[in-house]
Backbone as CSV, one residue per row, in Angstrom:
resi,resn,N_x,N_y,N_z,CA_x,CA_y,CA_z,C_x,C_y,C_z
1,MET,-20.012,-6.889,-20.232,-18.747,-6.855,-19.503,-17.571,-6.562,-20.437
2,ILE,-17.637,-7.097,-21.680,-16.568,-6.857,-22.645,-16.471,-5.377,-22.974
3,ALA,-17.644,-4.750,-23.182,-17.650,-3.315,-23.501,-17.070,-2.503,-22.353
4,LEU,-17.413,-2.880,-21.121,-16.899,-2.167,-19.960,-15.389,-2.358,-19.839
5,ALA,-14.899,-3.567,-20.134,-13.463,-3.830,-20.091,-12.721,-2.992,-21.130
6,LEU,-13.340,-2.789,-22.297,-12.721,-1.943,-23.325,-12.647,-0.485,-22.873
7,ILE,-13.686,-0.035,-22.172,-13.670,1.322,-21.634,-12.545,1.463,-20.609
8,PHE,-12.404,0.451,-19.759,-11.338,0.480,-18.759,-9.966,0.457,-19.429
9,PHE,-9.856,-0.245,-20.557,-8.612,-0.256,-21.332,-8.232,1.163,-21.748
10,CYS,-9.190,1.899,-22.281,-8.934,3.260,-22.748,-8.593,4.199,-21.589
11,VAL,-9.339,4.087,-20.499,-9.087,4.936,-19.337,-7.701,4.650,-18.760
12,ALA,-7.343,3.379,-18.660,-6.033,3.009,-18.127,-4.917,3.538,-19.011
13,ALA,-5.117,3.527,-20.309,-4.096,4.035,-21.226,-3.817,5.510,-20.963
14,VAL,-4.874,6.280,-20.735,-4.710,7.721,-20.497,-4.092,7.986,-19.131
15,PHE,-4.633,7.377,-18.090,-4.176,7.696,-16.740,-2.792,7.138,-16.443
16,SER,-2.447,6.001,-17.001,-1.118,5.455,-16.761,-0.045,6.360,-17.349
17,ALA,-0.402,7.137,-18.371,0.548,8.091,-18.945,0.900,9.200,-17.969
18,LEU,0.076,9.364,-16.914,0.310,10.412,-15.919,0.697,9.829,-14.563
19,GLY,1.041,8.559,-14.535,1.462,7.946,-13.283,0.326,7.708,-12.309
20,GLN,-0.893,7.584,-12.813,-2.066,7.415,-11.965,-2.806,6.139,-12.325
21,GLY,-3.601,5.665,-11.384,-4.279,4.391,-11.590,-5.565,4.489,-12.382
22,GLY,-6.254,5.639,-12.336,-7.501,5.804,-13.067,-8.746,5.653,-12.233
23,GLY,-8.587,5.529,-10.916,-9.749,5.370,-10.054,-10.737,6.512,-10.156
24,ALA,-10.259,7.671,-10.574,-11.140,8.826,-10.741,-12.219,8.561,-11.782
25,PHE,-11.942,7.638,-12.712,-12.938,7.268,-13.706,-13.616,5.946,-13.380
26,TYR,-12.859,4.991,-12.843,-13.415,3.658,-12.620,-14.615,3.689,-11.671
27,VAL,-14.461,4.394,-10.560,-15.550,4.422,-9.582,-16.827,5.037,-10.166
28,PRO,-16.759,6.228,-10.795,-17.985,6.777,-11.389,-18.585,5.877,-12.462
29,LEU,-17.733,5.228,-13.281,-18.252,4.330,-14.311,-19.031,3.172,-13.690
30,LEU,-18.471,2.608,-12.646,-19.135,1.489,-11.987,-20.411,1.940,-11.274
31,LEU,-20.367,3.135,-10.690,-21.570,3.669,-10.065,-22.672,3.866,-11.104
32,ALA,-22.281,4.345,-12.291,-23.257,4.551,-13.358,-23.867,3.230,-13.830
33,MET,-23.121,2.132,-13.665,-23.620,0.803,-14.040,-24.473,0.184,-12.945
34,GLY,-24.656,0.909,-11.835,-25.495,0.416,-10.754,-24.769,-0.407,-9.704
35,VAL,-23.426,-0.425,-9.754,-22.658,-1.170,-8.753,-22.664,-0.372,-7.444
36,PRO,-22.928,-0.997,-6.307,-22.899,-0.292,-5.024,-21.546,0.375,-4.789
37,PHE,-21.553,1.485,-4.060,-20.336,2.298,-3.908,-19.156,1.491,-3.374
38,HIS,-19.344,0.725,-2.307,-18.225,0.032,-1.688,-17.682,-1.084,-2.591
39,GLN,-18.551,-1.771,-3.344,-18.079,-2.774,-4.296,-17.362,-2.115,-5.467
40,ALA,-17.850,-0.940,-5.874,-17.183,-0.202,-6.942,-15.789,0.222,-6.510
41,ALA,-15.654,0.646,-5.256,-14.354,1.063,-4.744,-13.382,-0.115,-4.721
42,ALA,-13.852,-1.285,-4.299,-12.992,-2.464,-4.235,-12.562,-2.908,-5.637
43,ALA,-13.503,-2.947,-6.580,-13.173,-3.344,-7.949,-12.205,-2.349,-8.573
44,SER,-12.415,-1.072,-8.302,-11.527,-0.038,-8.815,-10.100,-0.268,-8.361
45,GLN,-9.928,-0.603,-7.105,-8.570,-0.794,-6.595,-7.919,-2.040,-7.174
46,ALA,-8.701,-3.073,-7.474,-8.147,-4.254,-8.137,-7.625,-3.885,-9.523
47,VAL,-8.365,-3.048,-10.243,-7.931,-2.608,-11.565,-6.670,-1.763,-11.454
48,ILE,-6.623,-0.888,-10.459,-5.465,-0.020,-10.280,-4.200,-0.831,-10.023
49,VAL,-4.320,-1.914,-9.273,-3.156,-2.778,-9.029,-2.625,-3.317,-10.357
50,ALA,-3.517,-3.775,-11.222,-3.100,-4.301,-12.521,-2.471,-3.216,-13.387
51,VAL,-3.076,-2.035,-13.384,-2.549,-0.912,-14.163,-1.156,-0.531,-13.663
52,SER,-0.986,-0.515,-12.345,0.288,-0.135,-11.760,1.404,-1.092,-12.160
53,VAL,1.145,-2.391,-12.059,2.157,-3.378,-12.422,2.574,-3.200,-13.880
54,SER,1.589,-2.992,-14.738,1.863,-2.831,-16.159,2.687,-1.576,-16.440
55,ALA,2.277,-0.446,-15.862,2.950,0.822,-16.149,4.336,0.900,-15.535
56,MET,4.481,0.406,-14.313,5.776,0.564,-13.643,6.869,-0.229,-14.346
57,LEU,6.533,-1.316,-15.034,7.526,-2.047,-15.806,8.130,-1.169,-16.898
58,VAL,7.272,-0.363,-17.532,7.731,0.524,-18.598,8.541,1.686,-18.030
59,PHE,8.028,2.333,-16.963,8.736,3.476,-16.380,10.080,3.068,-15.772
60,HIS,10.149,1.864,-15.220,11.415,1.389,-14.666,12.468,1.265,-15.767
61,ARG,12.091,0.692,-16.884,13.033,0.555,-17.997,13.475,1.912,-18.530
62,ALA,12.591,2.915,-18.441,12.924,4.258,-18.930,13.770,5.052,-17.927
63,GLY,13.936,4.539,-16.699,14.762,5.217,-15.705,14.050,6.313,-14.941
64,PHE,12.716,6.263,-14.853,11.947,7.310,-14.180,11.285,6.818,-12.890
65,LEU,11.748,5.717,-12.317,11.121,5.169,-11.122,12.146,5.162,-9.979
66,ASP,11.879,5.947,-8.936,12.784,6.058,-7.792,12.382,5.033,-6.734
67,TRP,13.003,3.868,-6.759,12.650,2.771,-5.864,12.923,3.118,-4.403
68,LYS,14.029,3.808,-4.123,14.364,4.129,-2.741,13.356,5.114,-2.146
69,LEU,12.863,6.027,-2.967,11.839,6.955,-2.491,10.563,6.202,-2.131
70,VAL,10.218,5.212,-2.945,9.044,4.390,-2.656,9.193,3.702,-1.301
71,LEU,10.378,3.157,-1.039,10.620,2.462,0.228,10.527,3.404,1.424
72,LEU,10.851,4.681,1.214,10.802,5.653,2.311,9.382,6.017,2.696
73,ILE,8.558,6.332,1.710,7.265,6.935,2.020,6.066,6.008,1.845
74,GLU,6.245,4.871,1.158,5.080,4.040,0.891,4.546,3.297,2.116
75,PRO,5.383,2.889,3.085,4.800,2.215,4.261,3.728,3.041,4.970
76,ALA,3.976,4.339,5.158,2.976,5.194,5.797,1.740,5.320,4.921
77,THR,1.946,5.397,3.608,0.812,5.493,2.688,-0.022,4.226,2.743
78,ASN,0.645,3.074,2.800,-0.076,1.804,2.839,-0.866,1.635,4.130
79,LEU,-0.288,2.081,5.235,-1.011,2.012,6.502,-2.289,2.839,6.426
80,GLY,-2.174,4.046,5.878,-3.359,4.875,5.705,-4.377,4.234,4.784
81,ALA,-3.894,3.547,3.718,-4.801,2.952,2.733,-5.584,1.782,3.308
82,VAL,-4.892,0.911,4.048,-5.600,-0.249,4.583,-6.616,0.167,5.642
83,LEU,-6.276,1.195,6.430,-7.226,1.704,7.422,-8.410,2.375,6.729
84,GLY,-8.106,3.157,5.679,-9.181,3.810,4.937,-10.104,2.809,4.272
85,GLY,-9.511,1.734,3.685,-10.336,0.714,3.042,-11.223,-0.015,4.023
86,TYR,-10.680,-0.373,5.184,-11.471,-1.124,6.158,-12.571,-0.263,6.778
87,PHE,-12.231,0.950,7.192,-13.203,1.794,7.883,-14.184,2.474,6.927
88,SER,-14.012,2.221,5.609,-14.977,2.779,4.654,-16.376,2.243,4.901
89,GLN,-16.475,1.055,5.524,-17.798,0.479,5.795,-18.599,1.320,6.785
90,TYR,-17.926,2.189,7.530,-18.605,3.041,8.496,-18.895,4.441,7.935
91,VAL,-18.514,4.645,6.675,-18.735,5.953,6.049,-19.926,5.842,5.100
92,PRO,-20.978,6.607,5.286,-22.131,6.553,4.375,-21.710,6.803,2.931
93,ALA,-22.346,6.119,1.996,-21.983,6.239,0.584,-22.055,7.683,0.104
94,GLU,-23.075,8.439,0.575,-23.219,9.831,0.143,-22.027,10.675,0.586
95,VAL,-21.573,10.421,1.819,-20.403,11.152,2.311,-19.173,10.785,1.491
96,GLY,-19.023,9.498,1.198,-17.895,9.060,0.389,-17.885,9.723,-0.976
97,LYS,-19.078,9.855,-1.577,-19.158,10.488,-2.895,-18.753,11.960,-2.832
98,ILE,-19.181,12.669,-1.791,-18.844,14.086,-1.669,-17.330,14.261,-1.485
99,VAL,-16.746,13.430,-0.626,-15.292,13.499,-0.424,-14.575,13.173,-1.724
100,PHE,-15.087,12.165,-2.427,-14.503,11.781,-3.707,-14.515,12.946,-4.690
101,ALA,-15.634,13.668,-4.750,-15.736,14.818,-5.632,-14.712,15.880,-5.254
102,GLY,-14.516,16.084,-3.953,-13.523,17.059,-3.513,-12.121,16.674,-3.947
103,VAL,-11.805,15.381,-3.876,-10.487,14.911,-4.321,-10.323,15.139,-5.823
104,LEU,-11.386,14.905,-6.594,-11.329,15.130,-8.031,-11.051,16.597,-8.354
105,VAL,-11.726,17.495,-7.641,-11.530,18.925,-7.891,-10.094,19.334,-7.552
106,ALA,-9.569,18.810,-6.438,-8.190,19.126,-6.063,-7.215,18.625,-7.123
107,GLY,-7.450,17.402,-7.610,-6.591,16.868,-8.659,-6.723,17.656,-9.946
108,ALA,-7.941,18.096,-10.255,-8.155,18.881,-11.471,-7.404,20.197,-11.414
109,GLY,-7.359,20.808,-10.223,-6.613,22.060,-10.089,-5.157,21.884,-10.446
110,PHE,-4.576,20.770,-10.034,-3.182,20.501,-10.372,-3.024,20.228,-11.863
111,MET,-3.996,19.520,-12.445,-3.912,19.189,-13.857,-4.012,20.429,-14.740
112,ILE,-4.991,21.293,-14.427,-5.241,22.450,-15.275,-4.151,23.499,-15.144
113,ARG,-3.659,23.703,-13.904,-2.608,24.694,-13.681,-1.410,23.993,-13.042
114,PRO,-0.627,23.285,-13.856,0.500,22.532,-13.311,1.473,23.433,-12.561
115,VAL,1.984,22.917,-11.446,2.968,23.653,-10.672,4.315,23.569,-11.362
116,ALA,4.959,24.711,-11.519,6.271,24.728,-12.156,7.266,23.944,-11.316
117,GLU,8.116,23.189,-11.981,9.104,22.407,-11.256,10.161,23.330,-10.647
118,HIS,10.675,22.941,-9.507,11.670,23.731,-8.812,13.001,23.701,-9.567
119,GLN,13.588,24.858,-9.734,14.879,24.948,-10.384,15.989,25.298,-9.394
120,LYS,15.639,25.484,-8.109,16.616,25.841,-7.104,17.507,24.646,-6.779
121,PRO,18.733,24.905,-6.264,19.610,23.794,-5.868,18.960,22.978,-4.759
122,PRO,19.272,21.680,-4.689,18.698,20.833,-3.630,19.043,21.377,-2.253
123,LYS,18.071,21.320,-1.338,18.299,21.781,0.025,19.028,20.716,0.828
124,ARG,19.741,21.164,1.860,20.487,20.258,2.716,19.958,20.383,4.144
125,GLY,20.199,19.373,4.946,19.789,19.426,6.339,19.101,18.156,6.767
126,PHE,18.728,18.106,8.050,18.134,16.910,8.638,16.868,16.470,7.920
127,ALA,16.030,17.425,7.510,14.733,17.096,6.927,14.807,16.761,5.440
128,TYR,15.990,16.879,4.842,16.097,16.719,3.390,16.987,15.546,3.009
129,TRP,16.516,14.790,2.018,17.239,13.624,1.507,17.522,13.874,0.026
130,THR,18.794,13.964,-0.336,19.180,14.280,-1.701,19.189,13.029,-2.567
131,ARG,18.559,13.131,-3.734,18.450,12.000,-4.662,18.894,12.449,-6.052
132,THR,19.407,11.517,-6.843,19.766,11.774,-8.233,19.174,10.672,-9.098
133,LEU,18.387,11.063,-10.089,17.737,10.087,-10.965,17.388,10.762,-12.283
134,GLY,17.527,10.039,-13.352,17.176,10.576,-14.661,17.955,11.817,-15.032
135,GLY,19.186,11.933,-14.537,20.016,13.087,-14.863,19.700,14.325,-14.056
136,GLU,18.806,14.245,-13.060,18.449,15.390,-12.232,18.680,15.083,-10.760
137,THR,19.055,16.127,-10.003,19.268,15.997,-8.569,18.204,16.789,-7.829
138,TYR,17.618,16.203,-6.814,16.552,16.850,-6.065,16.630,16.407,-4.616
139,SER,15.986,17.161,-3.720,15.991,16.829,-2.302,14.564,16.618,-1.815
140,VAL,14.357,15.565,-1.038,13.038,15.190,-0.553,12.877,15.646,0.894
141,ASN,11.847,16.448,1.164,11.534,16.872,2.526,10.733,15.746,3.173
142,TRP,11.443,14.766,3.743,10.780,13.569,4.237,9.940,13.828,5.488
143,VAL,10.302,14.849,6.283,9.530,15.164,7.488,8.107,15.579,7.124
144,ALA,7.958,16.338,6.059,6.629,16.767,5.613,5.949,15.697,4.764
145,THR,6.742,14.965,3.999,6.182,14.044,3.023,5.524,12.822,3.650
146,ILE,6.127,12.228,4.663,5.598,10.994,5.239,4.177,11.165,5.790
147,PRO,3.898,12.175,6.641,2.513,12.323,7.111,1.540,12.712,6.002
148,LEU,1.991,13.492,5.029,1.111,13.862,3.923,0.735,12.641,3.100
149,MET,1.681,11.742,2.879,1.396,10.532,2.119,0.493,9.584,2.899
150,ALA,0.633,9.557,4.223,-0.269,8.738,5.038,-1.710,9.233,4.887
151,PHE,-1.877,10.550,4.878,-3.200,11.143,4.676,-3.734,10.802,3.291
152,ALA,-2.871,10.905,2.265,-3.278,10.574,0.900,-3.680,9.110,0.803
153,GLY,-2.938,8.223,1.489,-3.276,6.807,1.479,-4.619,6.528,2.121
154,GLY,-4.921,7.230,3.220,-6.202,7.046,3.884,-7.365,7.414,2.980
155,LEU,-7.236,8.531,2.281,-8.284,8.932,1.344,-8.399,7.941,0.190
156,ALA,-7.247,7.467,-0.309,-7.264,6.526,-1.423,-7.970,5.235,-1.037
157,GLY,-7.658,4.705,0.151,-8.302,3.481,0.598,-9.789,3.657,0.810
158,LEU,-10.181,4.795,1.353,-11.590,5.078,1.614,-12.388,5.175,0.322
159,LEU,-11.799,5.801,-0.700,-12.542,6.147,-1.902,-12.371,5.154,-3.044
160,GLY,-11.472,4.182,-2.878,-11.287,3.200,-3.938,-10.440,3.695,-5.080
161,VAL,-9.482,4.569,-4.811,-8.573,5.061,-5.836,-7.148,4.755,-5.406
162,GLY,-6.210,4.874,-6.370,-4.826,4.597,-6.049,-4.105,5.763,-5.406
163,GLY,-4.704,6.929,-5.421,-4.107,8.085,-4.764,-3.240,8.936,-5.663
164,GLY,-3.142,8.602,-6.957,-2.273,9.366,-7.852,-2.660,10.824,-7.972
165,LEU,-3.972,11.115,-7.897,-4.416,12.505,-7.988,-3.878,13.332,-6.836
166,LEU,-3.588,12.694,-5.712,-2.999,13.392,-4.568,-1.487,13.224,-4.539
167,LYS,-1.003,12.049,-4.899,0.419,11.764,-4.754,1.295,12.579,-5.696
168,VAL,0.911,12.679,-6.958,1.759,13.401,-7.902,1.909,14.866,-7.507
169,PRO,0.811,15.580,-7.173,0.995,16.967,-6.701,1.858,17.043,-5.439
170,LEU,1.655,16.132,-4.492,2.441,16.162,-3.258,3.915,15.881,-3.528
171,MET,4.193,14.976,-4.442,5.583,14.662,-4.761,6.290,15.842,-5.420
172,VAL,5.550,16.617,-6.209,6.146,17.792,-6.855,6.285,18.941,-5.867
173,LEU,5.246,19.165,-5.044,5.245,20.299,-4.120,6.083,20.046,-2.871
174,ALA,5.785,18.961,-2.170,6.435,18.700,-0.889,7.801,18.046,-1.058
175,CYS,7.924,17.173,-2.070,9.175,16.437,-2.242,10.147,17.126,-3.188
176,ARG,9.666,18.115,-3.944,10.526,18.817,-4.916,11.075,17.849,-5.963
177,ILE,10.250,16.909,-6.382,10.685,15.898,-7.343,10.324,16.336,-8.766
178,PRO,11.234,16.177,-9.735,10.906,16.491,-11.134,9.680,15.720,-11.586
179,ILE,8.866,16.334,-12.431,7.576,15.772,-12.789,7.694,14.395,-13.439
180,LYS,8.726,14.179,-14.264,8.860,12.876,-14.912,9.158,11.781,-13.898
181,VAL,9.985,12.089,-12.921,10.299,11.114,-11.880,9.071,10.888,-10.995
182,ALA,8.321,11.973,-10.710,7.115,11.847,-9.891,6.093,10.940,-10.566
183,VAL,5.917,11.109,-11.868,4.964,10.286,-12.609,5.409,8.826,-12.624
184,GLY,6.692,8.591,-12.913,7.194,7.226,-12.963,7.121,6.530,-11.618
185,THR,7.499,7.243,-10.551,7.467,6.663,-9.211,6.037,6.446,-8.750
186,SER,5.152,7.374,-9.079,3.746,7.249,-8.707,3.109,6.014,-9.326
187,SER,3.589,5.613,-10.509,3.004,4.448,-11.173,3.113,3.197,-10.309
188,LEU,4.187,3.098,-9.534,4.330,1.973,-8.607,3.572,2.224,-7.312
189,MET,3.664,3.445,-6.795,3.080,3.760,-5.495,1.563,3.619,-5.488
190,VAL,0.906,4.044,-6.561,-0.554,3.952,-6.566,-1.006,2.495,-6.516
191,GLY,-0.215,1.609,-7.125,-0.562,0.194,-7.085,-0.396,-0.402,-5.705
192,LEU,0.689,-0.024,-5.020,0.903,-0.528,-3.666,-0.185,-0.025,-2.722
193,THR,-0.531,1.252,-2.863,-1.596,1.820,-2.033,-2.932,1.156,-2.336
194,ALA,-3.214,0.955,-3.634,-4.472,0.308,-4.015,-4.535,-1.123,-3.490
195,LEU,-3.395,-1.819,-3.500,-3.376,-3.201,-3.014,-3.738,-3.270,-1.534
196,THR,-3.147,-2.387,-0.732,-3.461,-2.417,0.689,-4.888,-1.946,0.944
197,GLY,-5.352,-0.988,0.167,-6.743,-0.577,0.286,-7.682,-1.703,-0.107
198,LEU,-7.302,-2.459,-1.139,-8.107,-3.601,-1.575,-8.196,-4.652,-0.479
199,LEU,-7.088,-4.878,0.227,-7.103,-5.840,1.333,-8.108,-5.419,2.407
200,GLY,-8.146,-4.108,2.673,-9.107,-3.609,3.647,-10.531,-3.830,3.191
201,HIS,-10.802,-3.566,1.914,-12.148,-3.775,1.372,-12.510,-5.260,1.380
202,ALA,-11.532,-6.113,1.046,-11.798,-7.556,1.040,-12.147,-8.048,2.440
203,ALA,-11.434,-7.521,3.436,-11.732,-7.902,4.818,-13.131,-7.474,5.222
204,ALA,-13.601,-6.383,4.613,-14.946,-5.898,4.922,-16.018,-6.563,4.053
205,GLY,-15.597,-7.457,3.129,-16.549,-8.191,2.296,-17.021,-7.452,1.066
206,HIS,-16.230,-6.492,0.561,-16.665,-5.682,-0.576,-16.178,-6.216,-1.922
207,PHE,-15.180,-7.130,-1.944,-14.528,-7.516,-3.193,-15.321,-8.588,-3.929
208,ALA,-15.599,-8.346,-5.232,-16.336,-9.288,-6.082,-15.434,-9.671,-7.256
209,PRO,-14.731,-10.813,-7.206,-13.770,-11.196,-8.253,-14.373,-11.248,-9.655
210,ALA,-15.598,-11.726,-9.790,-16.214,-11.852,-11.111,-16.361,-10.494,-11.790
211,LEU,-16.521,-9.449,-11.010,-16.617,-8.100,-11.551,-15.234,-7.526,-11.818
212,ALA,-14.304,-7.719,-10.897,-13.016,-7.019,-10.938,-12.015,-7.600,-11.939
213,LEU,-11.947,-8.921,-12.052,-10.871,-9.537,-12.839,-10.915,-9.189,-14.331
214,PRO,-12.073,-9.260,-15.026,-12.087,-8.867,-16.447,-11.679,-7.406,-16.650
215,LEU,-12.094,-6.554,-15.720,-11.745,-5.138,-15.833,-10.250,-4.926,-15.587
216,ALA,-9.674,-5.723,-14.689,-8.244,-5.622,-14.408,-7.416,-6.007,-15.633
217,ILE,-7.863,-6.991,-16.376,-7.150,-7.400,-17.593,-7.158,-6.263,-18.617
218,GLY,-8.319,-5.637,-18.789,-8.400,-4.494,-19.699,-7.490,-3.361,-19.256
219,GLY,-7.451,-3.107,-17.939,-6.602,-2.058,-17.414,-5.129,-2.345,-17.625
220,PHE,-4.718,-3.586,-17.432,-3.311,-3.975,-17.618,-2.857,-3.700,-19.049
221,LEU,-3.663,-4.117,-20.009,-3.301,-3.928,-21.412,-3.290,-2.445,-21.791
222,GLY,-4.261,-1.699,-21.274,-4.299,-0.270,-21.570,-3.102,0.459,-21.003
223,ALA,-2.663,0.068,-19.810,-1.517,0.722,-19.176,-0.232,0.490,-19.952
224,GLN,-0.112,-0.653,-20.601,1.062,-0.899,-21.432,1.158,0.145,-22.543
225,MET,0.019,0.456,-23.145,0.004,1.449,-24.220,0.282,2.843,-23.677
226,GLY,-0.430,3.237,-22.626,-0.315,4.594,-22.112,1.060,4.921,-21.569
227,SER,1.665,4.020,-20.820,2.970,4.289,-20.237,4.052,4.371,-21.304
228,ARG,3.937,3.593,-22.355,4.912,3.657,-23.439,4.848,4.999,-24.162
229,VAL,3.633,5.514,-24.326,3.482,6.841,-24.935,4.016,7.916,-23.997
230,SER,3.802,7.747,-22.695,4.159,8.758,-21.703,5.634,9.102,-21.703
231,VAL,6.483,8.123,-21.881,7.918,8.377,-21.800,8.431,9.137,-23.015
232,ARG,7.554,9.395,-23.994,7.998,10.048,-25.225,7.334,11.395,-25.501
233,VAL,6.217,11.717,-24.821,5.463,12.914,-25.209,5.393,13.942,-24.082
234,ASP,5.060,15.176,-24.449,4.827,16.270,-23.508,3.447,16.081,-22.897
235,LYS,3.371,16.085,-21.564,2.118,15.785,-20.873,1.263,17.013,-20.573
236,ARG,1.736,18.208,-20.851,1.041,19.407,-20.378,-0.378,19.530,-20.934
237,HIS,-0.545,19.337,-22.239,-1.878,19.502,-22.830,-2.825,18.400,-22.352
238,LEU,-2.313,17.187,-22.230,-3.145,16.088,-21.759,-3.591,16.324,-20.324
239,LYS,-2.707,16.876,-19.490,-3.070,17.178,-18.104,-4.220,18.171,-18.042
240,ARG,-4.142,19.227,-18.839,-5.198,20.247,-18.807,-6.534,19.652,-19.247
241,ALA,-6.511,18.834,-20.290,-7.749,18.211,-20.758,-8.340,17.298,-19.682
242,LEU,-7.488,16.527,-19.032,-7.963,15.649,-17.973,-8.517,16.448,-16.800
243,GLY,-7.894,17.591,-16.507,-8.383,18.435,-15.425,-9.820,18.865,-15.654
244,VAL,-10.121,19.254,-16.879,-11.483,19.670,-17.216,-12.452,18.498,-17.057
245,VAL,-12.040,17.316,-17.526,-12.894,16.138,-17.427,-13.139,15.773,-15.959
246,LEU,-12.114,15.904,-15.121,-12.275,15.587,-13.704,-13.280,16.518,-13.030
247,VAL,-13.280,17.786,-13.421,-14.262,18.718,-12.878,-15.670,18.284,-13.278
248,VAL,-15.825,17.849,-14.520,-17.129,17.376,-14.997,-17.582,16.166,-14.182
249,ILE,-16.653,15.227,-13.937,-17.006,14.032,-13.160,-17.385,14.413,-11.735
250,ALA,-16.604,15.324,-11.133,-16.911,15.758,-9.768,-18.299,16.375,-9.703
251,THR,-18.654,17.161,-10.710,-19.976,17.774,-10.761,-21.064,16.705,-10.858
252,TRP,-20.809,15.679,-11.672,-21.777,14.592,-11.818,-21.964,13.844,-10.503
253,VAL,-20.864,13.581,-9.784,-20.963,12.852,-8.528,-21.785,13.638,-7.513
254,VAL,-21.493,14.947,-7.405,-22.239,15.790,-6.460,-23.710,15.852,-6.844
255,GLU,-23.994,15.976,-8.145,-25.368,16.038,-8.611,-26.123,14.747,-8.283
256,SER,-25.410,13.580,-8.380,-26.061,12.317,-8.070,-26.423,12.222,-6.587
257,VAL,-25.596,12.842,-5.741,-25.914,12.864,-4.311,-27.122,13.747,-4.055
258,ILE,-27.182,14.896,-4.724,-28.282,15.837,-4.524,-29.621,15.227,-4.922
259,ARG,-29.600,14.465,-6.038,-30.864,13.868,-6.497,-31.143,12.532,-5.820
260,GLY,-30.194,12.103,-4.930,-30.416,10.879,-4.186,-30.091,9.628,-4.943
261,GLY,-29.204,9.746,-6.014,-28.840,8.563,-6.793,-27.691,7.817,-6.201
């Protein structure tokens, strides 16, 4: 268990630097250790909650966390997450793994070929909410963002991830948010989504505290390191490397389904 907690420490350090919880690694690691899929998903979300709390403290101090944006879009995301977590018991493990692999590939596409940030002036109108943070002004298309985040939350709850692989791309594309603000804000959002997803899994009887708590401690400490590095370094090369690794993990998950593992 100590060795596994150290691995989670390292994974949390890397993923927290990108505003993500790390569920893309936690679930496959636990599956490789022989943990059943639904218990792995629940434990993963417990770790993500710890990682989120740790990272968001650092990003908040750095001025990269948009609290009002979280209040706007997170309720819909949380509703999707708790429903996804609870109804995961009706989804066969093999189907969950295939969907999980698809989410990894989508996230890898964003990592490997990052979308250029918008340089156009903020849009005005009923569907747009203008925000200023970290010295930048941007407008959030809330009409498109709220249902998209609800969908992202549903997938996150179902698969045992915090949703960062979906949220960060959506925040950049749909919300027109600068990447640094998206990463900082995502650090809080993935934890809130993971918490509600965890509640759904707990209601379904999937949560095993003896497994999750030591790993959560490792994740918390790792996130302190990763988020502190994040506010100081260029993330582009790290994103591309992670994108390649995510493709490898997605391939492994699909292969395990094919061989019946």
